[in-house]
N, C-alpha and C positions, 0 to 999 in steps of 0.2 A: 505494500499501501503505500502512497506517496499523497504526501502534505501536498497541494498548489496555495502557496499565499497571493492572493490578488488585494491590490492597496493602490492610490492611485499616486504613491512615489515607491519609486526602488532604494535599496539599500546602497544607491550610487547614485552620484548625480555628475549629470552632463552641462560642461559649459563649452564657449568656445571662446581659445586665443590666435586670433590673428589666422581663423576658417579652422582650426586645426581642433578636434573634439579632446577634451581633458577631462580626467575622470576625478571625482572626487569623494570619498565614503559620505552618505548622508550624517545631520548631528542628531537627528527627527528621537524620541523617546522610543517610538513605531520601532522606526530601520533599526537604530543601534539596540533595542533589547531583545526583538524578534531575529536579528541575525546573529546575536549571543546565543540564544537556544537553537535556529537550526545548525550553527556550525561547532556547535560542541565537540568534542571529540572523547570527552570521561567517559568512563566505562557504567556508569550511568544513563549515558546516553544512547548506548547500543542497540537498546530496543525502541528506541524512535525511528519513524519511518523518515524515508527520504522526501527532499523537501525540493519543490519548484520555485518561484519568485516572480508572478507578471505585476507590471507596473510602469509608471511614467515615466521616463530618465530626468522629467524637471528641466525641460528647453525642446524647443523644437529643433527636428535634426533634417539637415537635408537629407533628399533619396540619393546620393553619392557618400554621403557619411551612415548610414543607418546601419550596411554590412558587417562595419568597425564596432560599431557601439553593440551590437548583436552578439558580436564575438566577444567584447569583452567581458558581457553580461553573462554569459552562457561561460566562462572559463573560471571567473573570476565568484560571481557568486552564484550561479546557479539557477540564474534568472532569464527574463525574456522581455527586452523594453514592448511599450505597446505607444507606438509614435503617433502624436496626434499635431493637426494643426495649430497656428497661433491663432489663431481666429476663435478656432474652438476652445482655447483653453481661456481665451481672454471671456468669453460669457460663460462658459464651464468653471472655472477654477474664482475666477475674478468676480464672476458674475452668481449664476446661481449658488455654489458653494459659499463662496464668501458674503455675497451683501444678501444673500436670505437666509438660508439655511444656518450659517454659522451664528449673525445677531439675534432669530428666531432664536433658536436652541439654548442657546445662553441667556434669555429672559429682556433680552433688547427689542424687544418689537419696531420702537418706532425708531429703529436703523434698518429693520429690512425691508426689501426690496423686491416689489411681488412682479418682475418684468415679464412675460409671456415668452417672447424671445429668450432669455436666459433659461424658464425653467426648458424647455424643446430643445435647447443644446444641452442640458442636463443629460433628459431621454436620451438625445442624439448618443453620446460620448460613452452612459452607461450600455447601449446597445453595442457600443466600436469593443468596449471591456469586454462584453459578453461572448462577440464573437471571436473574439482573440482568445480569451480564455477557450472555450467551447472548441475551437482547434486544437486547442494545446492537452487538453485533459486526455487522461485513459479510461478504460470502463472500471478501476479497482482505487482509481484517486479518490481522496476526498480534499475539499475544495475551503478555504477559509480567507471569507472577505469581508475588509477591515475598512470602519469607519464611514462620516457620512456625506463620501463624494460617491460614493458605492450602494446606493440603497435599494435602487433598482435590479441589480447584480445579481441576485440571490433567484427571485425568481427566471429570472430571464437561462440561467444556469438548470434550474430544475427542468424549464418545458425542454431542454435538449435531451439532458439525465433525469429524470424523474427518480431514479431509487438512490442518485448518489448523494454519501453525508455532503453538506453544505455547512458550514457555520457561518454567524455574521457577530463582528463585536463594533461597538459600537465607541469611540472615546471620546466623545462630548457627551455632555449631559441629554436624555431624552425630555424635553420638557413635559409639563403638564396638557392635560387634554385643552384645556380654557388657553393654552399658547399656542397650543399644536393647531388645535381650530383655526387659526387666524391663518393659514393656508386654504388657497382655492381646495376648494372638495373634490375637485380630481386628484388635483395634485397630492393631497393627502392620503387620499384610496390609491391610490398607486404606489405611493411611499408605502404604506402600509403593507399592501399585495406584494410588492417586492420585499421588503423584510421579511414578510409571514414565508416566501418563498424556500429560507433558510428551516434546516432541520433544529439550528441550535441557533438563538439571538444570544448573545452576551451583551451584560452592561456593569459598570463601575460600582454602582451600590445598588442597595434594595429601593432604596426611590425612585431611580431611573427606570427599575423593573416594572416597578407597580405604576408609575404613570405611563410605561409604552403599555402596557395590558390593558391599561384603561382606555389609550387610544385607540386600542384593538377592537375592542368590546362595542367602543363607540361609534368607531369609522366602520369595522367591515360584521358587529354585529356577533363577533365570534367570543364566547364567554370560557376563563381557563379553570382550571382545575388543581391546587398545587404548583402554578405557571406551567400547566403543561395546558395546547391549545388544542384541544380534539376537530380538526378538521376534516371534510368529509373524507377523503384518500390518505391523512397522515396526519402524525403530532407531531405539534412543533413544541420546542422547549424551551422555555425562557429563563433563564437566570443571574445570576450574578458572579461575576469575578472580578473583583480588584485588583486592578495589576501592579506589579511589583517593578522594581528595580533589577539590574546585576549587583545585587549584593557586593559580593565578591572584589567586581571589577573596583568599584568603591573604595571599600576598605582598604584593597592591598595599595592601591595609587597613594590614600591616605596615607601610609606607612612609611613611601617609598622613603627615600634620601631626598629625593628630588623634590619634594613635596615637602620635605621636614627645610631642607632650605629658600624656597619660595616661599614659604610663611614665617621663617625668621628673620627674611628680607622686610617683608609686608609689616611683622610685629614691629622692627625697629622705627621704622616709617609711622605706626602708629604708636609710638611708646607711651605710657601715661593713659592711653585713651581704652575707653569700651569700644568696640569696633560692632554696629549693625551691618548685614549685609542681606543684601535685597539682588536677586537676578530674573529677571523676566524678558521676554521679549514686547516689542511694542504691540500691543490693543488693549482694548477700551474695556477686555474683561477682565485684566490685570488689576483693576483697582489700584493705579500706580499712581493715580493724583492722589487721590484718596492717599495712601501711604505716605504721600508727601506730606498732606494738608499734618494729620496725624500725628508725622515727626514735629512739626511745626509748633503743635498745640503743647506738646512732650517738652521742646523747649522754654516755651513759654512758662507752663507750670513748673518747669523745675530746674532755676538757673543755676542750684548748685553741682548741676552736670555740663556745664555749660566750662569749654576747653576739656572736659573728660572724656566725651564721647565723638562718636564719628561716625557717619549712617554713608555707605559703600552703596548705590545703588547703580546695578547696570541692566540696562535695556539693550536687548540685539534687536535690531533692523528686521521691521517686518512688514510686507504688504507695501513698499514705499510708494506704488504710482496710489493706493486707495484714500481719497481726503479727506475723508473722515480719520484717518489715521496721522496724515499729517498738522493738521490743526490738534492732537491730541499729543504731539511728538513738540510743536509752539507751546503748547497748553505747559507740557510739562516743564521745558528749558525755561519759563517765566517763573516756575514754582521754583525749581532750581537758584535760582537769579536770588528773587525776592528771600528766601531762607537763606541764601547763603549771605547778601546784604544785608538783613536784618539783623542776625547774630555773628557770624565770624568777624575777627578779629586780627590785627595781623600776625599773633602767632598761630590761630587756629582756624582751620578749615571746616566747619560743621556737618561739611557735606562732599562728596566727591563722586562726581556725575560720569557715567561712561554710556556712550551711544554706540555701540561696535559689540561683534562677535568676540567670544572667551572660548578660549584653548580648554579641553578636556582639564589641561593641565592646570592652567589658571583658574577657573571654577575651584577645582579638587583644594588650592590652597587657599582659596578664598573661606569655605567653607569650613576649614581647621582652625583661619584665621582669627572667626567672628565669633564675639561673644554671645550672639542672639541673629538669628535669622528670621527674617521678617516675609512668610509668605504671603500674602495675602489677596488672592482675587475675588473678585467679585462673583464670580458665577467660574467653575472648573469642574470639567469632567473627571478629572484625577488630581492634578498635579504630583508629578513622578519627582521637582526639584524640593520638596519638604522630607520625601523618602532618599533621596541623593545627599540633602543635609546632613540624615542621621546616619546612616551607610559610612559617612565619611569624617563621623567622630567617633573614631577608634580610642582617643580617652575617654568617652562620656560625658560630657562637657559639651556646654553652648547649651543655648535655652530655643524654642522652637517655637515659634510666633503662626499660629496659623487661624487662616481661614474658615468660620462655619461653613461658606457655602462652597468650598472645594470637597472633590468625592474621597478625597485623602483625612477630611479630618474623621472620618466616619468611623478608620481605625488608627487616628493616631490621640485620644484622648489624654494623653499625658502631653502634650503639648499645651500652651496657653493660646484657647480659641476665643476668636473674638469674632463681631459683628463688623465685616469690611466697609461699609457705608456710617458708621459712628465713630468721629472722627475721638471720640472720648476714649471707647474703646484701645484705639491703639495707644493714646496716652499713657493708660492704668498697665495696658500689654507691657511696654518699655519700661515704665520703673519699674513692674514685678520681676523682670526680666534681667535687669541690669544689679538687683538687687538679690536674687538668688541664691542659696547656699550653694558650691561647689557639691556637697554631696546630696542635693535636693538634683540638683543638676541631670548629676550621674546614674538617682537612682530611676528618676522618669525616660533616662534616655538609655539607661539597658531596657526598661523592660520594652521600648520601641524594638530599640536595637534586634533582638531576640525576635520580635515577629515578623519586623523586615525578612530578619534571615532566613527565616522559614519558611516564609511567603513567597521568595522572590520572584525576579520575571522567568525562571525558568519550570516553578512550580506552577505560576500562573497562565505559561503555554502548555502545560502539561498537563491540567486542569482542565480545561479548556477543550483537546484535544482529544484526550479520554472520553470526557460529557460526548463529542463527538460521534467517536467511535461507540459508546454506548448506543445513542439514538440509530444506528445503524444496527446494530445488533435487533434493540428494541424493534426497529420497522422491519427488520427480518423476519422477526417471530410475527408481527403482525402479517407478513405479507404471506404469509405459511397459511394464514386464516382466509386470505382473499379467496372469492369463488374464480376462480380462473384456472388455467393448465391444467395439469391432471385431474386438481378437483375436478373442476367444470366439463371434463371430458368423464368421468367414472358417472356423474351425474347426470349426463347425458345418453348414456348407455342404460344406465336403469329406468330413469325416463320412457326410451323407445322399446324398451322389454315388457315395460308394467301393461299387464290386462286395465288399471281401473287406477286412475289420475288422479288425483285434488292438488287445486293450487288457490291456495289462500291468499288473497291480495290486498293490502294495505293500498290508499287512492293516496291521499296527500303527502307529498315529500316522497313518495314510493315509484308511482305510475306516474305522479306533477312535480313541479317543485313545489317549493313552499310559498302562498303567495299571501299580501299584508292583511286581505280581506278572504274571508272562506269565499265567497260567492264569485272572485275573481280564477279559483283556482279551474275553470270546465276543462274538461277533456277535449284537446286536440282531435284531429283525422289520424295521426299514426295511434292513438290509444283506443281510439275506436276501432281498429280497423285489427291490430292486435288481438283487443279480447276478443273480437269477433270470432275471428281464424281459428282460435284456441276455442273457442267454448264450444263450436260447432263439431271440431272433434270429438267421435261417437266415444272414445276412452276419457273424455276430461272433463271434471267437475270443475269450472273456473267459479271462484267464491270471491266477491269486492267484500273485503270486510274492514267496515271504516267506522270512525266517530261521525259521520255525518249526520243530517236528519234523514229522513228514508224518503222526502218528498228528492230532495238533489237526488240520492243514487237510483231513485223511480223516474224522475225526468231523464237523467243522462244515461242513463244502462239497462229501462226498462225492458228496451225494442233487444237487446244482447242477447244472444244467449249465454248465460250466465245469473248465478245465482247471487244474492245481494244479504249482506249483512250491515243494517243501522243501527248508530247510536252506541258504538264497540258491542254490540252483544241484543240489544234489547228488541227489535225486529229482526225477523230473518223473513225472507221468499227463496227459495227454491225455486230455481228456474223453470217457467212456466206455471208458477201456481201463485196465491194470493198473500200478502205482508200476512204473517202470526206475529205475536208476540213470545220470548222465550220464557216469560215465565209472567202470572198476575203481576200488577204494580202501581202502585200510588202516586201521585204529585202534590197532595198535600202540605207536605214540607218545601214545596217552591216559595209557597208563600212567607215561609220564615225565616229562607236561604236570602232570595230574590232581594231581599231589601241591605244583603250584609254585600251582595255582591256587586248591587247598584253603588253603593257607597266607595267601593273601591275604582269603580270607574269615574264618579267623580274625583275621586282623588289623584287620579292618573291621567293626564294628557295622552288623548290617542287611543285609549284601552276604551274595548264595549263588552255590550254583554250580548253573548248569542243563547236564544231559546230553544231547546228542543224538545220533543213532547214529554221525553222522560230524563231530558238533564238540565242542566246550565252551563254554558262556560261562559268562562271570563277570560278574552283575548288580552294581551299587551303587546304583540307584536308591534305596532307603531310608534309604539309609546318608545321616552327615553327609556337605552337600555338596563344603566346602574339604577336609576329611580324604578323602573320598572319589574327589575329582579327583587329590589328593596321592598316594593309594595306586596311582590309576590310571597315571600317568603312571611309577611307581618300578616296577609289575607290567609296564607295555611295553618296560621296560627289561632288567629280567629276560628277560620273554622272548624279547627279543629276540638277545642273547647266546644262551641255550638252546636254541633252535629252530634258529639258523643249519646246522644240519645235519641237519635234520631235512624232510620236503617238507611243512612244514605252513605257513600262511601267519596272522598276527594280526592282527586288524581291529578297531579302534575304532572301536564306535556309539555310539547315543547311551544313556548311561549302560550300554554294557555292552561287554566285552572278550570277543571272541571270536576262538577257533584251531580252524585247519580246513584240511583238505588243499587242495593249492595246485592252480592251473591249474582249479578251478569256482568260478563268481562268477554273478551273476544275469545279468551282461551274456551271457554263454557258454551258461546257460541259455537266455537271450530270444531267441538268436541260431536256437536250434533250430526257433524256430514263424519265424523272420520269414527264415530261409534257402529254408524248404519251402514254404511259403506266400502269398509275396510279396503282401502284404494291399496294399490301395491306401491306408490308413488305416491310423496306427501311433501311436498312445499309452500312454504309460510316466507310472505316475506313483507316487512313492516320499518320503517321508520326513526317509531316513537317510544317512550318508557311504556305506553296503552299496548306495545305489541311484545313486551316483555310475556304477556298471561299467558301468546297465543304460542311462540316458541316454548314456554314450559309446559304449555297441554300437550304438542307434540310429540310422539311418538321419536324417541332418541335413533332410527336409521332416519328418519326426516330430513327433508332439507333444508333448515333456518335459516332465514337471511338477513341480517340486520345491515341498512341502508346508514351510511357514515361510522364513524369509529366510534365506539361508546362500552362500557363495562355492559357486558349482553348475554344472557342467556342462551343467542343465538350460535351455530357452529359457523356459519359464513357471515362473509360480511361485503357488500357493496359499495361505489364511494357515492355514487350519485345515483340518481332517479335516468339520467340518462343513462347509465351500465344497468339499471333493470330493464330500461325496453329493449337494449343490444342483447341481455341476457332473456329474454322472452323471444327477441327476435330466432334466437339458437335455436329453443326450444321448439318453433314455430317450423324450423327448418326438418327438423327431426320426428315431426309430428304425421300422421298419417290421417290424411282428413279422406271423408267420406267418396268424393270423385277419384280418389286414386284408387 
């Protein structure tokens, strides 16, 4: 098995100097972390799968240079570049990714841009990636797609490789539905459909996982059970995997003689002063201006620290061409000038500001140097800088000041956690950090270091890959129950040789798709033709066994050669006979129950009450899915107490709660045919919890089939109503009709 990694950027970056390609190792946390995991040669890595990496090389590459880039990527990184034209990257990367998704998912909706041109380019680039990935895949591969640039990709791969393990990991926050819904409906629906094309979707924190599941429910109407989304044809697992850092790399670098020399030189330059350090790239999500305001307030409130503290703030250039970033850089520089001018003296500079990229060696030395690290983004998916700082302090000293809005805060409670928009929090945190005794610093950092050592980048990647493999095993077990291949062939052989056959078929969700209103789900010509042809065969008894009122079934199927069961078994009509009741029933209870159901109709916009002859059904398919699910639970609780002494039962179906007389269900109705007819072949198909009574009533040798994945008493499952129709067409091919 080979692990195919797909990300926007490759582990190397291409640039051109005097027309010739130059290659540099990528510096991002994902690239460096994953490259470390994939290229490990230690003994514990022997059982890891081989890998292949696809992504964009970092710039537009002319056709005459593409072969060189491919060769370098293949030889040095086991990777293949995906080449994109410059105009595509402008609208895709600088457009939709960084002007729409980035601000929106980081809770800056006022900065989000909703250009249709950007969205179409995003779709186009995802399709280009999809074609390249599909062409590179082998049948036994598994795919790991990364980050917000490629959220449509899992579905595109799934369409070509339906059974392949596909993982997706989002490295930024997933917002609450109230923010996510600011995207146009078509966009957000396609994004959700793209993401649940994966078999495993991962996030940094439980909050992001929860918000994603809420958005899936509200956008696609799919509820989860313990983080598992049961789609019609497969299960998607959604889980939390907090990303770590290459702990050993930072720890070893921090203890190296070279780092020791660098740190000593820096310490000499800052002699007699406590050092506060901050490093981030230029981005409005990082809270850089707030950080400086907090430091300014600290200096204002604590004159005793003047001359005794220096704040080194390092800002890496980012997205230089974006107007909002240029404006932020200007504001940052003005703030630096104001603080330096207000508090600095001839002998003391309170703040050292550098706007440049710093090397790995420099940053580790600064981590070792500082007395406090201030990592305070306004919103961040994880923030690996906080973890790098702790990993780089083998002495256990230094205090981490961390924003509660960073995903890392969920794991790093021993840090000083602050609100990144409250400047008073900054000032108090700095006072606490600079006054903290060394033994308390060491106590906190020892806990943090041990946790980060155990759950480093390799453990994170291992856990995700193993979870992907686990989903594949689960899916393989489910596929063994899918009514196809050998199981289908065996069933057809039994069917063809049988002298008497019973086909018990549910209607809604089984023969036709579920509709928002019952009256909208009328049978189409294909269904009528199939039922008529199957019912005409002398050996066949076709029974439509539905929860619908008998008037619907009579109007639709009364002229077909089929038997009918209405209201889950209350009414029966054998082929060519009149309707009769399975047992005598009363409806006096309706007057007592109807007001309760009507109350919940009034309490839930979109809900409605359907009245049948011997049952009442409260439907909420058109309602808000979260509110509907909550109201349904409340209604079930109310009905459980109210109907305790009434001869009725309460049944929860697919977006419906139904109250009906006890002692009647699809199982008891089915026995009317099975006990009297002694068929040689029995097929029962349904899609709802009401059909479980039918499955349990069928004999062990019967072919019971649940439509959609669920915990079920059925022997097999099919994915959708279209798969049911395909099955019935196959059965029809093996049917001997009277004319033959």
